[in-house]
C-alpha positions as CSV (number, residue, x, y, z in Angstrom):
1,M,0.0,0.0,0.0
2,K,1.0,3.6,-0.4
3,D,2.4,5.5,2.6
4,A,0.8,8.5,4.2
5,F,2.5,10.7,1.6
6,G,1.0,8.9,-1.3
7,L,4.3,7.3,-2.4
8,P,4.3,3.6,-3.4
9,Q,5.9,0.8,-1.5
10,S,5.8,-1.5,-4.6
11,L,6.6,-0.5,-8.1
12,L,6.3,-2.1,-11.6
13,V,8.4,-0.5,-14.3
14,L,7.4,-1.3,-17.9
15,G,10.6,-0.5,-19.8
16,G,13.1,-1.6,-17.2
17,T,16.1,0.0,-18.8
18,S,14.6,3.4,-19.3
19,E,16.9,6.1,-17.8
20,I,13.9,8.1,-16.7
21,A,12.2,5.1,-15.1
22,L,15.4,4.1,-13.3
23,A,15.9,7.6,-12.0
24,T,12.3,7.5,-10.7
25,A,12.9,4.1,-9.1
26,R,16.0,5.3,-7.3
27,R,14.2,8.4,-6.0
28,L,11.2,6.3,-4.8
29,I,13.5,3.7,-3.2
30,A,15.2,6.5,-1.3
31,R,11.7,7.3,0.1
32,R,9.6,4.3,0.8
33,T,9.6,1.9,-2.1
34,R,10.8,-1.6,-1.1
35,T,9.8,-3.8,-4.0
36,V,10.5,-3.2,-7.6
37,W,9.7,-5.2,-10.7
38,L,11.6,-4.3,-13.9
39,A,9.8,-5.5,-17.0
40,G,11.7,-5.5,-20.3
41,R,13.5,-7.7,-22.8
42,P,15.9,-10.0,-21.1
43,S,19.4,-8.5,-21.5
44,P,22.6,-7.7,-19.6
45,G,21.3,-4.1,-19.3
46,L,18.1,-5.2,-17.6
47,D,20.1,-7.4,-15.1
48,E,22.6,-4.6,-14.5
49,A,19.7,-2.1,-13.8
50,A,18.2,-4.6,-11.3
51,G,21.5,-5.1,-9.6
52,R,22.1,-1.4,-9.1
53,L,18.6,-0.9,-7.5
54,R,19.3,-3.8,-5.2
55,E,22.4,-2.0,-4.0
56,L,20.0,0.7,-2.8
57,G,18.2,-1.7,-0.5
58,A,15.2,-2.7,-2.6
59,E,14.0,-6.2,-3.4
60,V,14.2,-6.2,-7.2
61,R,12.9,-8.8,-9.7
62,T,12.8,-8.8,-13.4
63,V,10.1,-10.1,-15.8
64,A,10.4,-10.7,-19.6
65,F,8.2,-8.1,-21.4
66,D,8.2,-7.0,-25.0
67,A,6.0,-4.0,-26.0
68,L,5.8,-5.5,-29.5
69,D,4.2,-8.8,-28.3
70,P,0.8,-7.7,-27.0
71,A,-0.4,-11.3,-27.0
72,A,2.0,-12.1,-24.2
73,H,1.3,-9.0,-22.0
74,G,-1.5,-10.6,-20.0
75,D,0.5,-13.6,-18.9
76,A,3.7,-11.7,-18.3
77,L,2.2,-8.9,-16.3
78,G,-0.3,-11.2,-14.6
79,K,2.5,-13.1,-13.0
80,V,3.7,-9.9,-11.4
81,F,0.3,-9.0,-9.9
82,A,-0.2,-12.6,-8.8
83,E,2.8,-12.1,-6.4
84,G,1.1,-9.3,-4.5
85,D,-0.4,-5.9,-4.9
86,I,1.4,-3.2,-6.9
87,D,1.1,0.3,-5.7
88,M,2.4,2.0,-8.9
89,V,2.9,1.1,-12.5
90,L,5.3,3.3,-14.5
91,L,4.8,2.9,-18.2
92,A,8.1,4.1,-19.5
93,F,9.0,2.2,-22.7
94,G,9.2,3.9,-26.1
95,T,11.4,4.5,-29.1
96,L,12.3,7.8,-30.8
97,G,12.9,6.3,-34.2
98,D,14.8,8.0,-37.0
99,Q,12.4,10.4,-38.8
100,A,14.3,10.8,-42.0
101,H,14.8,7.0,-42.3
102,D,11.3,6.1,-41.2
103,E,9.6,8.3,-43.7
104,R,11.3,6.2,-46.4
105,D,10.6,2.9,-44.6
106,P,6.9,2.5,-43.7
107,G,7.7,-0.7,-41.8
108,A,10.1,1.2,-39.5
109,A,7.5,3.9,-39.0
110,V,4.9,1.3,-38.0
111,R,7.3,-0.2,-35.5
112,V,7.6,3.2,-33.8
113,A,3.8,3.4,-33.7
114,Q,3.4,-0.1,-32.4
115,T,5.9,0.4,-29.7
116,N,4.8,3.8,-28.5
117,Y,1.1,3.4,-28.9
118,T,-0.4,0.0,-29.5
119,G,2.1,-1.7,-27.1
120,A,1.2,0.9,-24.5
121,V,-2.5,0.5,-25.0
122,S,-2.2,-3.3,-24.5
123,A,0.1,-3.1,-21.4
124,G,-1.8,-0.1,-20.0
125,L,-5.2,-1.9,-20.2
126,V,-3.7,-5.1,-18.6
127,C,-2.2,-3.1,-15.7
128,A,-5.3,-0.9,-15.3
129,G,-7.5,-4.0,-15.0
130,A,-5.2,-5.5,-12.4
131,L,-5.0,-2.2,-10.4
132,Q,-8.8,-1.9,-10.5
133,A,-9.2,-5.5,-9.3
134,Q,-7.0,-4.8,-6.3
135,G,-8.8,-1.6,-5.6
136,H,-5.9,0.9,-5.5
137,G,-2.8,2.0,-7.2
138,S,-1.3,4.6,-9.7
139,L,-0.6,4.2,-13.4
140,V,2.0,6.8,-14.4
141,V,2.4,7.2,-18.2
142,L,5.4,8.8,-19.7
143,S,4.1,10.8,-22.6
144,S,5.9,13.8,-24.2
145,V,5.3,17.4,-25.2
146,A,5.9,16.1,-28.8
147,G,2.4,14.7,-28.6
148,E,0.9,18.2,-28.1
149,R,1.4,19.2,-31.7
150,A,3.2,17.1,-34.4
151,R,6.3,18.8,-35.7
152,R,7.8,18.3,-39.2
153,A,11.0,17.2,-37.6
154,N,9.5,14.2,-35.7
155,F,5.9,13.8,-36.6
156,I,6.0,10.0,-36.6
157,Y,7.2,9.9,-33.0
158,G,5.0,12.9,-32.1
159,S,1.8,11.3,-33.5
160,S,2.5,8.1,-31.6
161,K,2.9,10.1,-28.4
162,A,-0.3,12.0,-29.2
163,G,-2.2,8.8,-29.4
164,L,-0.7,7.5,-26.1
165,D,-1.5,10.8,-24.4
166,A,-5.1,10.7,-25.5
167,F,-5.4,7.1,-24.5
168,A,-4.0,7.7,-21.0
169,Q,-6.3,10.7,-20.4
170,G,-9.3,8.6,-21.4
171,L,-8.2,5.7,-19.3
172,G,-7.9,8.1,-16.3
173,D,-11.4,9.3,-16.9
174,A,-12.7,5.7,-17.1
175,L,-11.0,4.7,-13.9
176,Y,-12.0,7.8,-11.9
177,G,-13.7,6.8,-8.7
178,T,-12.4,3.3,-8.7
179,G,-9.4,3.9,-6.5
180,V,-7.0,3.8,-9.4
181,H,-5.1,7.1,-10.2
182,V,-3.7,7.7,-13.7
183,M,-1.1,10.4,-14.1
184,V,0.2,11.6,-17.5
185,V,3.8,13.0,-17.5
186,R,4.8,15.2,-20.4
187,P,8.5,15.9,-20.4
188,G,10.2,18.1,-23.0
189,F,13.7,17.3,-24.3
190,V,15.3,14.9,-21.8
191,R,19.1,14.4,-21.9
192,T,19.3,10.6,-22.2
193,R,21.0,8.0,-24.4
194,M,18.0,8.1,-26.7
195,T,18.5,11.8,-27.4
196,A,22.3,11.8,-27.5
197,G,23.6,13.5,-30.6
198,L,20.3,15.5,-31.3
199,P,20.3,19.3,-31.1
200,E,19.2,20.2,-27.6
201,A,15.9,22.0,-27.4
202,P,15.1,25.0,-25.1
203,L,14.0,24.0,-21.6
204,A,15.9,20.7,-21.8
205,T,15.7,18.6,-18.7
206,T,17.2,15.5,-17.1
207,P,15.9,12.1,-15.9
208,E,16.4,13.1,-12.3
209,A,14.2,16.2,-12.8
210,V,11.5,14.1,-14.4
211,A,11.7,11.7,-11.4
212,A,11.3,14.6,-9.0
213,A,8.3,15.8,-10.9
214,V,6.8,12.3,-10.8
215,E,7.2,12.2,-7.0
216,L,5.6,15.6,-6.5
217,G,2.8,14.6,-8.9
218,L,2.1,11.4,-6.9
219,R,2.0,13.4,-3.6
220,R,-0.5,15.8,-5.1
221,R,-2.4,13.1,-7.0
222,A,-2.0,15.2,-10.1
223,E,-3.5,14.1,-13.4
224,T,-1.0,15.8,-15.7
225,V,2.6,16.8,-15.0
226,W,4.8,19.0,-17.3
227,V,8.5,18.8,-17.0
228,P,9.7,21.5,-16.7
229,G,6.5,23.3,-15.7
230,A,7.1,26.2,-18.0
231,L,6.4,24.0,-21.0
232,R,2.7,24.0,-20.1
233,M,2.4,27.7,-21.2
234,V,4.8,27.3,-24.1
235,M,2.9,24.4,-25.6
236,S,-0.4,26.1,-25.0
237,A,0.8,28.9,-27.2
238,L,2.2,26.6,-29.9
239,R,-0.9,24.5,-29.9
240,H,-3.1,27.5,-30.9
241,L,-0.8,28.9,-33.6
242,P,-2.3,28.9,-37.1
243,R,-0.9,26.0,-39.0
244,G,0.7,28.2,-41.6
245,V,2.6,30.1,-38.9
246,F,3.5,26.9,-37.1
247,R,4.9,25.4,-40.3
248,R,7.4,28.2,-40.7
249,L,8.8,27.9,-37.1
250,P,12.3,26.3,-36.8
251,V,11.1,23.5,-34.6
């Protein structure tokens, strides 16, 4: 169960090698979290991530999970919930893709969409059902400001995040009053391995800053969290720009 401050004692991470997810896990372990499940493709990286969290004092287990295999999500994630209640699920998997390449290769573009959107829909519904059955818990979904308005530079990624964001908002409305809390997190440019080599955008942030925002959002039972907070006003302005004007912006 969550503690008096609304922080989880047990955590399931979907995307167990995500830098943002691991920064969040470290922060929560330093508070009250004692049990962590890392779900991801079996790899040395997943095992290494689990080992580092164990060094912080948590009981950490891994489970094989592939966003691109929705047929296996029920069984894989069902095993986790069968071991005991989960206070928080952090949906953190995703892929940026390569816009220039993916425009020329529809199969690659579909893979981005399947990972970021359809895989998340499947896993999100499985976890939402399990959280509802136990009567409590939070589902935290890592979205992106890229989903607020598709940009020429990354509209494949942005469109997949737009779908994820809309899905998560709708799921939160569907679960309202059930004891399950859904929180959508919209970071801007985050300095991670995934964004290494890309031009840094204004108001860039770090995995640790996102983790801090997630913690604060949990304490407040927020429904939407922007990281950094100033992006809320920036994106509100960009979202309402006429299309012809937006098209000419260097974004």
